[in-house]
VEXVEXNU-402210 format. One record per residue: x, y, z of N, C-alpha, C in turn. Coordinates in steps of 0.2 Angstrom, whole numbers, plus 5000, padded with zeros to 4 digits. Example, Ala and Ser with C-alpha at 12.3 -4.5 7.8 and 13.67 -1.06 7.14 Angstrom:
<pabas>
{{5066 4972 5039} {5062 4978 5039} {5066 4984 5039}},
{{5064 4989 5035} {5068 4995 5036} {5064 5000 5039}},
</pabas>
This chain:
<pabas>
{{4673 5102 4748} {4677 5098 4753} {4684 5099 4751}},
{{4689 5103 4752} {4694 5106 4747} {4700 5099 4749}},
{{4701 5099 4742} {4707 5092 4742} {4712 5093 4746}},
{{4716 5086 4748} {4722 5087 4752} {4726 5085 4746}},
{{4732 5086 4745} {4738 5082 4742} {4741 5079 4745}},
{{4745 5070 4740} {4750 5069 4744} {4753 5073 4750}},
{{4758 5078 4746} {4764 5081 4751} {4760 5084 4755}},
{{4753 5087 4755} {4750 5092 4762} {4749 5085 4767}},
{{4748 5080 4768} {4747 5074 4771} {4753 5071 4776}},
{{4756 5071 4769} {4764 5070 4772} {4766 5076 4778}},
{{4768 5081 4775} {4768 5086 4780} {4764 5085 4789}},
{{4755 5085 4786} {4751 5086 4792} {4754 5080 4796}},
{{4756 5074 4795} {4758 5068 4798} {4764 5069 4803}},
{{4770 5074 4798} {4774 5073 4805} {4774 5080 4810}},
{{4769 5085 4810} {4770 5087 4813} {4764 5087 4818}},
{{4760 5081 4817} {4754 5078 4823} {4761 5074 4826}},
{{4765 5072 4821} {4771 5065 4827} {4774 5071 4832}},
{{4775 5075 4829} {4780 5080 4832} {4777 5083 4839}},
{{4771 5083 4838} {4768 5088 4844} {4766 5081 4849}},
{{4765 5076 4846} {4766 5069 4851} {4770 5067 4855}},
{{4778 5071 4855} {4782 5069 4857} {4783 5074 4861}},
{{4780 5080 4862} {4782 5083 4867} {4778 5083 4873}},
{{4781 5082 4878} {4777 5079 4885} {4777 5087 4890}},
{{4770 5087 4893} {4768 5091 4897} {4772 5096 4900}},
{{4773 5099 4905} {4777 5104 4908} {4776 5099 4914}},
{{4780 5097 4917} {4777 5096 4927} {4780 5101 4931}},
{{4778 5102 4937} {4778 5106 4942} {4783 5103 4947}},
{{4789 5102 4947} {4793 5097 4952} {4791 5103 4961}},
{{4792 5097 4964} {4791 5097 4971} {4796 5106 4974}},
{{4792 5109 4978} {4794 5117 4977} {4801 5117 4982}},
{{4801 5109 4987} {4809 5111 4990} {4811 5104 4989}},
{{4811 5103 4982} {4816 5097 4980} {4823 5101 4980}},
{{4831 5096 4983} {4835 5098 4980} {4837 5099 4973}},
{{4841 5101 4971} {4843 5100 4963} {4849 5096 4964}},
{{4848 5090 4958} {4853 5085 4957} {4861 5088 4957}},
{{4867 5087 4961} {4871 5088 4958} {4876 5084 4955}},
{{4881 5088 4947} {4884 5085 4945} {4888 5079 4947}},
{{4891 5074 4945} {4895 5069 4947} {4902 5071 4946}},
{{4902 5077 4941} {4910 5079 4942} {4911 5086 4947}},
{{4905 5087 4951} {4905 5092 4955} {4909 5088 4962}},
{{4904 5083 4963} {4905 5079 4967} {4912 5076 4968}},
{{4914 5074 4964} {4922 5071 4964} {4927 5079 4965}},
{{4923 5082 4962} {4928 5089 4963} {4931 5092 4971}},
{{4926 5091 4977} {4926 5091 4981} {4931 5087 4987}},
{{4932 5080 4985} {4937 5077 4987} {4932 5070 4989}},
{{4928 5070 4989} {4924 5064 4992} {4926 5059 4986}},
{{4926 5058 4982} {4930 5051 4976} {4936 5048 4980}},
{{4941 5053 4983} {4947 5051 4986} {4949 5052 4993}},
{{4942 5052 4995} {4942 5050 5000} {4943 5057 5007}},
{{4944 5062 5004} {4946 5069 5006} {4942 5070 5012}},
{{4935 5070 5009} {4929 5070 5016} {4927 5066 5020}},
{{4934 5061 5021} {4932 5057 5027} {4927 5058 5033}},
{{4930 5062 5034} {4926 5066 5042} {4927 5072 5042}},
{{4923 5076 5044} {4927 5082 5048} {4926 5087 5040}},
{{4931 5094 5041} {4932 5097 5034} {4934 5093 5027}},
{{4935 5096 5024} {4937 5094 5017} {4944 5095 5019}},
{{4949 5090 5018} {4957 5089 5017} {4960 5093 5010}},
{{4965 5096 5010} {4968 5100 5006} {4974 5095 5005}},
{{4976 5092 4998} {4980 5089 4995} {4986 5092 4995}},
{{4987 5099 4992} {4991 5105 4991} {4995 5106 4998}},
{{4992 5108 5003} {4993 5109 5009} {4999 5100 5012}},
{{4998 5095 5010} {5000 5090 5012} {4996 5086 5018}},
{{4989 5086 5018} {4984 5085 5022} {4982 5080 5020}},
{{4985 5075 5025} {4985 5066 5023} {4983 5065 5030}},
{{4978 5063 5031} {4979 5063 5039} {4979 5056 5042}},
{{4984 5055 5049} {4985 5046 5050} {4978 5045 5054}},
{{4975 5039 5050} {4969 5035 5055} {4971 5029 5058}},
{{4975 5027 5058} {4978 5021 5059} {4980 5021 5066}},
{{4976 5019 5073} {4976 5018 5079} {4985 5016 5081}},
{{4985 5011 5078} {4993 5006 5080} {4997 5011 5078}},
{{4997 5014 5072} {5004 5017 5069} {5005 5024 5073}},
{{4998 5026 5074} {4999 5033 5080} {5003 5031 5087}},
{{5000 5026 5089} {5002 5023 5095} {5011 5021 5095}},
{{5011 5018 5090} {5017 5016 5089} {5025 5022 5089}},
{{5021 5027 5087} {5026 5034 5085} {5024 5036 5091}},
{{5022 5038 5094} {5022 5040 5101} {5026 5036 5107}},
{{5024 5030 5105} {5029 5022 5109} {5038 5024 5107}},
{{5039 5026 5103} {5047 5027 5098} {5049 5034 5102}},
{{5045 5039 5104} {5048 5045 5104} {5049 5047 5114}},
{{5047 5040 5118} {5048 5040 5124} {5047 5045 5129}},
{{5040 5047 5128} {5037 5053 5133} {5037 5051 5139}},
{{5040 5056 5144} {5037 5057 5148} {5033 5062 5153}},
{{5031 5061 5158} {5025 5065 5160} {5027 5072 5161}},
{{5034 5073 5159} {5037 5081 5162} {5038 5085 5155}},
{{5035 5078 5151} {5037 5081 5142} {5033 5087 5140}},
{{5036 5092 5137} {5032 5097 5133} {5034 5095 5125}},
{{5029 5092 5121} {5030 5090 5115} {5027 5097 5110}},
{{5031 5097 5107} {5029 5100 5098} {5027 5097 5096}},
{{5020 5099 5091} {5020 5094 5086} {5017 5095 5081}},
{{5019 5096 5074} {5018 5100 5068} {5013 5096 5064}},
{{5009 5099 5062} {5004 5098 5058} {4998 5091 5061}},
{{4994 5094 5065} {4992 5089 5071} {4983 5087 5066}},
{{4981 5090 5062} {4975 5088 5057} {4970 5090 5062}},
{{4968 5084 5062} {4960 5082 5067} {4963 5080 5073}},
{{4970 5079 5075} {4972 5077 5082} {4972 5069 5084}},
{{4971 5066 5078} {4971 5057 5079} {4979 5055 5083}},
{{4984 5059 5081} {4990 5058 5084} {4989 5062 5089}},
{{4987 5066 5089} {4987 5073 5096} {4985 5068 5104}},
{{4977 5066 5101} {4976 5063 5106} {4981 5058 5112}},
{{4984 5054 5108} {4990 5048 5110} {4995 5053 5113}},
{{4998 5058 5111} {5002 5062 5114} {4999 5065 5122}},
{{4993 5065 5121} {4993 5070 5128} {4990 5067 5133}},
{{4989 5061 5131} {4988 5054 5136} {4997 5052 5141}},
{{5001 5057 5137} {5008 5053 5140} {5013 5061 5143}},
{{5011 5066 5138} {5015 5072 5140} {5011 5077 5145}},
{{5016 5083 5148} {5013 5087 5151} {5009 5092 5148}},
{{5012 5093 5142} {5009 5098 5138} {5010 5096 5129}},
{{5005 5100 5126} {5008 5099 5119} {5006 5104 5115}},
{{5010 5105 5111} {5011 5113 5107} {5008 5111 5101}},
{{5003 5111 5097} {5003 5110 5090} {5000 5117 5087}},
{{5005 5117 5081} {5007 5119 5076} {5002 5117 5069}},
{{4999 5122 5066} {4993 5122 5062} {4991 5126 5057}},
{{4994 5126 5051} {4993 5131 5044} {4986 5132 5044}},
{{4982 5125 5044} {4975 5125 5041} {4970 5130 5047}},
{{4965 5134 5048} {4961 5136 5055} {4957 5134 5053}},
{{4954 5132 5047} {4948 5124 5049} {4951 5118 5054}},
{{4958 5117 5052} {4959 5110 5056} {4961 5110 5064}},
{{4964 5120 5062} {4964 5120 5070} {4958 5121 5074}},
{{4952 5121 5072} {4947 5121 5073} {4944 5115 5077}},
{{4943 5112 5072} {4943 5103 5072} {4946 5102 5078}},
{{4954 5103 5079} {4955 5101 5085} {4954 5102 5090}},
{{4952 5111 5092} {4949 5112 5098} {4945 5110 5101}},
{{4940 5109 5094} {4932 5107 5097} {4934 5099 5101}},
{{4937 5096 5097} {4938 5088 5099} {4941 5087 5108}},
{{4943 5094 5110} {4948 5091 5115} {4943 5098 5119}},
{{4938 5101 5116} {4937 5104 5121} {4931 5102 5127}},
{{4931 5105 5132} {4928 5102 5140} {4931 5094 5143}},
{{4938 5093 5138} {4939 5086 5142} {4944 5088 5144}},
{{4947 5083 5148} {4952 5083 5152} {4961 5086 5148}},
{{4960 5084 5143} {4966 5086 5140} {4964 5094 5137}},
{{4960 5098 5137} {4957 5104 5135} {4965 5109 5137}},
{{4966 5108 5146} {4970 5114 5147} {4979 5112 5147}},
{{4979 5106 5142} {4988 5104 5142} {4987 5105 5134}},
{{4984 5107 5130} {4983 5107 5122} {4984 5115 5121}},
{{4991 5117 5119} {4989 5123 5115} {4991 5124 5111}},
{{4988 5129 5103} {4987 5125 5096} {4990 5134 5094}},
{{4995 5133 5088} {4997 5139 5086} {4996 5137 5078}},
{{4993 5142 5077} {4989 5143 5071} {4993 5148 5066}},
{{4998 5145 5061} {5000 5147 5055} {5004 5144 5053}},
{{5011 5146 5049} {5015 5143 5045} {5021 5139 5047}},
{{5022 5135 5052} {5028 5132 5056} {5034 5135 5054}},
{{5036 5137 5045} {5040 5139 5044} {5044 5147 5046}},
{{5037 5150 5046} {5038 5158 5047} {5039 5160 5055}},
{{5039 5156 5057} {5039 5157 5066} {5044 5156 5071}},
{{5044 5159 5076} {5051 5154 5079} {5049 5150 5085}},
{{5051 5147 5086} {5050 5140 5089} {5048 5138 5095}},
{{5043 5136 5098} {5043 5138 5106} {5046 5132 5110}},
{{5050 5131 5117} {5054 5129 5120} {5049 5121 5119}},
{{5052 5116 5119} {5049 5109 5119} {5056 5103 5120}},
{{5053 5098 5121} {5058 5092 5123} {5057 5087 5119}},
{{5052 5087 5117} {5051 5080 5109} {5049 5083 5105}},
{{5051 5083 5098} {5042 5084 5092} {5042 5080 5089}},
{{5034 5078 5086} {5031 5071 5084} {5029 5074 5078}},
{{5028 5072 5070} {5025 5074 5068} {5024 5070 5061}},
{{5015 5071 5059} {5015 5069 5051} {5017 5075 5047}},
{{5022 5074 5046} {5027 5082 5040} {5021 5081 5035}},
{{5020 5086 5033} {5019 5086 5028} {5024 5088 5021}},
{{5023 5084 5017} {5030 5081 5014} {5034 5086 5010}},
{{5032 5092 5008} {5033 5097 5004} {5038 5102 5010}},
{{5036 5102 5016} {5041 5106 5020} {5048 5099 5023}},
{{5046 5094 5019} {5053 5089 5024} {5059 5093 5024}},
{{5063 5093 5021} {5068 5097 5020} {5072 5101 5026}},
{{5067 5106 5025} {5067 5112 5029} {5065 5114 5036}},
{{5059 5109 5037} {5058 5105 5043} {5063 5102 5048}},
{{5066 5099 5043} {5071 5093 5046} {5078 5101 5051}},
{{5080 5102 5044} {5085 5108 5047} {5082 5113 5051}},
{{5075 5114 5051} {5074 5121 5057} {5075 5117 5063}},
{{5074 5111 5065} {5073 5106 5070} {5081 5106 5073}},
{{5085 5104 5068} {5090 5102 5070} {5094 5109 5074}},
{{5093 5115 5070} {5098 5122 5072} {5094 5124 5079}},
{{5087 5120 5080} {5081 5125 5087} {5089 5123 5093}},
{{5089 5130 5095} {5090 5130 5101} {5084 5132 5110}},
{{5087 5130 5112} {5090 5124 5117} {5090 5117 5113}},
{{5093 5114 5112} {5092 5106 5110} {5086 5103 5113}},
{{5083 5101 5109} {5079 5095 5112} {5081 5087 5113}},
{{5076 5085 5116} {5081 5078 5118} {5079 5072 5110}},
{{5073 5074 5106} {5073 5071 5100} {5068 5071 5096}},
{{5068 5068 5090} {5059 5071 5084} {5059 5062 5082}},
{{5053 5064 5081} {5050 5056 5077} {5043 5060 5072}},
{{5047 5060 5067} {5043 5061 5062} {5043 5057 5055}},
{{5036 5060 5054} {5034 5058 5049} {5036 5058 5041}},
{{5039 5054 5037} {5043 5058 5030} {5040 5053 5022}},
{{5040 5056 5018} {5041 5052 5014} {5044 5047 5014}},
{{5043 5038 5010} {5049 5036 5010} {5055 5037 5007}},
{{5055 5039 5002} {5064 5040 4999} {5068 5045 5004}},
{{5062 5051 5004} {5066 5055 5010} {5069 5052 5014}},
{{5065 5048 5017} {5067 5045 5025} {5073 5042 5024}},
{{5074 5040 5019} {5079 5034 5019} {5087 5038 5016}},
{{5085 5043 5013} {5092 5046 5010} {5092 5051 5017}},
{{5089 5051 5023} {5091 5055 5030} {5096 5050 5033}},
{{5095 5043 5032} {5098 5038 5036} {5102 5035 5033}},
{{5102 5037 5026} {5106 5032 5021} {5116 5030 5023}},
{{5120 5027 5022} {5127 5027 5024} {5132 5028 5018}},
{{5137 5029 5019} {5143 5029 5012} {5142 5021 5009}},
{{5140 5022 5003} {5141 5017 4998} {5133 5015 4998}},
{{5127 5018 4999} {5121 5016 5001} {5117 5021 4992}},
{{5115 5020 4987} {5111 5023 4983} {5110 5029 4984}},
{{5105 5029 4991} {5102 5037 4991} {5108 5039 4996}},
{{5113 5040 4997} {5119 5044 5000} {5120 5049 4999}},
{{5119 5055 5000} {5120 5063 4995} {5120 5068 5001}},
{{5122 5074 4999} {5119 5080 5005} {5117 5081 5008}},
{{5110 5080 5008} {5108 5076 5014} {5108 5073 5019}},
{{5110 5068 5019} {5112 5061 5022} {5118 5063 5027}},
{{5125 5065 5023} {5129 5070 5028} {5128 5076 5031}},
{{5124 5080 5029} {5121 5087 5031} {5118 5085 5038}},
{{5114 5081 5037} {5109 5079 5044} {5112 5075 5049}},
{{5118 5068 5046} {5120 5066 5052} {5127 5070 5052}},
{{5129 5077 5053} {5134 5081 5055} {5133 5081 5062}},
{{5124 5082 5062} {5122 5088 5070} {5118 5081 5073}},
{{5116 5076 5070} {5110 5073 5074} {5113 5064 5072}},
{{5111 5060 5079} {5110 5054 5076} {5103 5051 5071}},
{{5101 5048 5067} {5096 5045 5062} {5097 5040 5061}},
{{5089 5038 5065} {5087 5029 5064} {5078 5029 5059}},
{{5081 5022 5056} {5073 5021 5053} {5069 5019 5059}},
{{5063 5020 5059} {5058 5017 5063} {5053 5012 5063}},
{{5049 5015 5057} {5045 5009 5054} {5043 5012 5048}},
{{5040 5009 5046} {5036 5010 5039} {5029 5011 5038}},
{{5025 5015 5033} {5018 5017 5035} {5016 5016 5028}},
{{5012 5012 5027} {5010 5011 5020} {5003 5015 5018}},
{{5002 5019 5011} {5000 5023 5009} {4992 5021 5013}},
{{4988 5015 5012} {4983 5014 5016} {4981 5017 5023}},
{{4985 5020 5026} {4983 5023 5034} {4984 5029 5034}},
{{4981 5034 5028} {4980 5040 5029} {4973 5040 5024}},
{{4970 5047 5027} {4964 5049 5022} {4966 5055 5021}},
{{4965 5059 5015} {4966 5053 5009} {4971 5049 5007}},
{{4973 5043 5004} {4981 5040 5005} {4985 5046 4999}},
{{4990 5047 5003} {4997 5049 4994} {4997 5046 4992}},
{{5001 5047 4988} {5003 5045 4979} {5008 5040 4982}},
{{5012 5041 4989} {5018 5037 4990} {5019 5033 4998}},
{{5024 5030 4999} {5025 5027 5004} {5028 5032 5007}},
{{5026 5030 5016} {5029 5033 5022} {5032 5030 5024}},
{{5037 5034 5030} {5039 5030 5036} {5043 5035 5041}},
{{5043 5030 5046} {5045 5038 5052} {5052 5036 5054}},
{{5055 5041 5056} {5063 5042 5058} {5063 5045 5065}},
{{5067 5044 5069} {5071 5045 5075} {5075 5051 5074}},
{{5075 5057 5074} {5082 5060 5077} {5083 5065 5081}},
{{5088 5061 5082} {5092 5064 5092} {5098 5067 5089}},
{{5097 5075 5091} {5103 5079 5090} {5108 5079 5094}},
{{5115 5081 5092} {5121 5079 5095} {5123 5084 5099}},
{{5123 5084 5106} {5125 5088 5112} {5131 5087 5116}},
{{5133 5091 5116} {5136 5098 5112} {5134 5096 5103}},
{{5132 5101 5100} {5135 5100 5093} {5141 5101 5092}},
{{5144 5098 5085} {5151 5101 5082} {5150 5108 5081}},
{{5157 5109 5083} {5159 5117 5083} {5161 5118 5075}},
{{5155 5119 5070} {5158 5118 5063} {5152 5124 5059}},
{{5155 5127 5057} {5151 5133 5052} {5147 5129 5047}},
{{5141 5129 5048} {5136 5126 5043} {5139 5129 5036}},
{{5138 5135 5035} {5139 5138 5028} {5147 5134 5024}},
{{5153 5134 5028} {5158 5133 5024} {5159 5124 5025}},
{{5154 5121 5029} {5154 5114 5028} {5150 5112 5022}},
{{5144 5115 5020} {5137 5115 5015} {5142 5117 5009}},
{{5147 5123 5009} {5149 5124 5004} {5155 5117 5000}},
{{5157 5114 5006} {5162 5109 5005} {5158 5103 5002}},
{{5151 5101 5006} {5150 5095 5003} {5145 5098 4997}},
{{5145 5103 4996} {5140 5104 4988} {5144 5102 4983}},
{{5152 5103 4985} {5155 5104 4978} {5156 5096 4977}},
{{5159 5091 4982} {5161 5084 4984} {5155 5082 4979}},
{{5147 5084 4982} {5142 5079 4978} {5140 5081 4972}},
{{5144 5086 4968} {5141 5089 4965} {5138 5082 4959}},
{{5145 5079 4956} {5144 5074 4954} {5147 5066 4958}},
{{5143 5065 4962} {5145 5060 4969} {5150 5052 4967}},
{{5150 5053 4960} {5153 5046 4960} {5160 5046 4956}},
{{5160 5055 4953} {5166 5055 4952} {5171 5057 4956}},
{{5178 5057 4956} {5185 5058 4963} {5182 5066 4964}},
{{5185 5067 4969} {5186 5072 4972} {5190 5077 4967}},
{{5197 5075 4966} {5200 5080 4962} {5196 5081 4958}},
{{5192 5078 4954} {5187 5081 4946} {5183 5086 4949}},
{{5180 5084 4952} {5175 5089 4954} {5178 5095 4957}},
{{5184 5095 4959} {5187 5102 4960} {5189 5107 4957}},
{{5190 5101 4949} {5196 5104 4945} {5190 5109 4940}},
{{5182 5108 4941} {5181 5111 4938} {5179 5120 4938}},
{{5179 5122 4933} {5182 5129 4933} {5177 5134 4938}},
{{5171 5132 4938} {5168 5140 4941} {5169 5137 4950}},
{{5173 5132 4950} {5175 5129 4959} {5181 5131 4961}},
{{5186 5133 4953} {5192 5135 4957} {5192 5143 4958}},
{{5187 5145 4953} {5186 5152 4953} {5184 5155 4959}},
{{5179 5151 4961} {5174 5154 4969} {5180 5152 4973}},
{{5183 5148 4975} {5190 5146 4979} {5194 5151 4977}},
{{5198 5152 4972} {5203 5159 4972} {5198 5165 4975}},
{{5193 5167 4973} {5191 5173 4975} {5188 5173 4985}},
{{5187 5166 4986} {5186 5167 4992} {5195 5167 4997}},
{{5199 5165 4992} {5205 5164 4995} {5210 5171 4995}},
{{5207 5175 4990} {5208 5183 4991} {5205 5185 4994}},
{{5199 5186 4994} {5194 5189 5001} {5197 5188 5009}},
{{5200 5182 5009} {5202 5181 5016} {5208 5182 5019}},
{{5213 5183 5014} {5217 5184 5014} {5221 5192 5014}},
{{5214 5196 5013} {5212 5202 5012} {5211 5206 5018}},
{{5205 5202 5022} {5202 5204 5028} {5207 5202 5034}},
{{5212 5197 5035} {5217 5195 5038} {5223 5197 5038}},
{{5225 5203 5034} {5231 5205 5034} {5235 5199 5032}},
{{5234 5195 5027} {5237 5192 5025} {5241 5192 5017}},
{{5246 5191 5014} {5249 5192 5010} {5247 5186 5004}},
{{5246 5188 4997} {5245 5181 4992} {5250 5182 4989}},
{{5253 5175 4987} {5260 5173 4987} {5262 5176 4980}},
{{5266 5176 4977} {5268 5178 4969} {5267 5171 4967}},
{{5263 5170 4961} {5261 5166 4957} {5257 5159 4962}},
{{5254 5160 4967} {5251 5155 4968} {5242 5154 4964}},
{{5244 5146 4964} {5238 5144 4960} {5232 5140 4964}},
{{5227 5142 4964} {5222 5139 4970} {5221 5132 4968}},
{{5221 5131 4961} {5221 5123 4960} {5226 5117 4962}},
{{5233 5121 4964} {5238 5117 4964} {5238 5115 4972}},
{{5235 5121 4973} {5237 5120 4984} {5230 5117 4985}},
{{5225 5117 4982} {5219 5110 4982} {5220 5104 4981}},
{{5223 5104 4976} {5225 5097 4972} {5230 5095 4978}},
{{5234 5098 4981} {5241 5096 4985} {5235 5095 4991}},
{{5231 5097 4993} {5231 5097 5001} {5225 5088 5001}},
{{5223 5089 4994} {5217 5081 4993} {5225 5075 4992}},
{{5229 5077 4988} {5231 5072 4990} {5235 5069 4994}},
{{5238 5074 5000} {5241 5073 5007} {5237 5069 5011}},
{{5231 5072 5007} {5227 5066 5014} {5225 5060 5011}},
{{5227 5058 5005} {5222 5053 5002} {5217 5052 4997}},
{{5213 5059 4996} {5207 5057 4994} {5206 5060 4988}},
{{5212 5060 4984} {5213 5063 4977} {5209 5058 4971}},
{{5208 5055 4973} {5205 5048 4969} {5198 5045 4974}},
{{5195 5048 4978} {5191 5046 4984} {5185 5050 4979}},
{{5179 5045 4983} {5173 5049 4978} {5168 5050 4985}},
{{5164 5054 4984} {5162 5057 4990} {5155 5051 4991}},
{{5153 5049 4987} {5150 5043 4989} {5152 5038 4994}},
{{5157 5037 4995} {5160 5032 4999} {5163 5035 5005}},
{{5163 5042 5006} {5166 5045 5014} {5160 5047 5017}},
{{5162 5047 5023} {5156 5047 5028} {5158 5058 5032}},
{{5156 5056 5037} {5156 5064 5041} {5162 5064 5044}},
{{5167 5058 5047} {5174 5061 5048} {5179 5061 5045}},
{{5175 5060 5036} {5182 5062 5032} {5181 5068 5029}},
{{5173 5070 5029} {5173 5079 5027} {5175 5084 5032}},
{{5175 5083 5038} {5177 5086 5044} {5185 5085 5042}},
{{5190 5082 5042} {5197 5080 5040} {5199 5086 5033}},
{{5193 5085 5028} {5194 5086 5023} {5195 5096 5025}},
{{5188 5098 5027} {5187 5105 5031} {5192 5108 5034}},
{{5194 5103 5039} {5199 5107 5042} {5207 5110 5040}},
{{5209 5103 5034} {5214 5104 5031} {5212 5113 5028}},
{{5209 5112 5023} {5206 5117 5018} {5207 5124 5021}},
{{5205 5123 5029} {5205 5129 5033} {5213 5132 5035}},
{{5216 5125 5036} {5223 5127 5038} {5226 5131 5033}},
{{5223 5128 5025} {5229 5133 5019} {5223 5138 5018}},
{{5220 5142 5025} {5215 5146 5020} {5208 5147 5015}},
{{5210 5142 5014} {5205 5140 5007} {5197 5140 5010}},
{{5192 5144 5010} {5185 5144 5012} {5180 5142 5007}},
{{5175 5142 5010} {5169 5140 5004} {5163 5142 5003}},
{{5164 5149 5009} {5159 5153 5009} {5159 5160 5011}},
</pabas>
């Protein structure tokens, strides 16, 4: 019998232990579903509630579905709908707000950018009493001509808040009102008054063409998935008739005034780039209208003279209202000074 050294014995013992640790392979159930990694489950939005029901919600498109029926009813009530109204709804989602509107309006035109949600909405009313009252437009509302409507109601995707607001304000024929859900800060900027911290160019431009009022605050827990910010609902009533103001000229003036809203108007108008732009516009206007530019004309002196005559030289944009800016614009135009 061959001798086994201590070294060989130790080596054989280690090999036996390793073989014992290896379990025989088992055959799994032929139709067992593979386990899905936890990260993948979070990726599809389940972790943040974006698959609460129906299709997966795309937060990059601002899809935060309003799920509180009391809030939905409150929005519809503030719109003051009539049985003869045609309502434009922007971003209907799965239709929680749409159904409330359909109960009170003659017709709803719903504009939805996501084909999946548009299909969900169509399926929701299919075969019901509201099917003939609902028209769904699939596509980007900012890239299409809006149809006729009496009232607009929207749980607005936050990334289109400003362009949608002004698209509605400039829509013709003029509608009766719009009740819109916005991010809280944006809503407060719309309704801000002179002297408020959030009062600025957006406030003035919107309030030139419409009466804007704050309707209600809406907490983030009223949405699925919940957004990162609080929301508010505002009511916008376009002025009818609208003021006869060239918006390009108006916005040019307001842009200069609010370039540093807590500085005096005189300081803002003295900026070199501003004076160069105003001088070029003045010469262009004179050339187009057969007016001779006076020798020694200095646009800076002309601008400061207008501000001093009206008493606005030491005023600040943050304290001026729409009527103040209208007076300024009229005075500048009388002096052939234009802003676009």
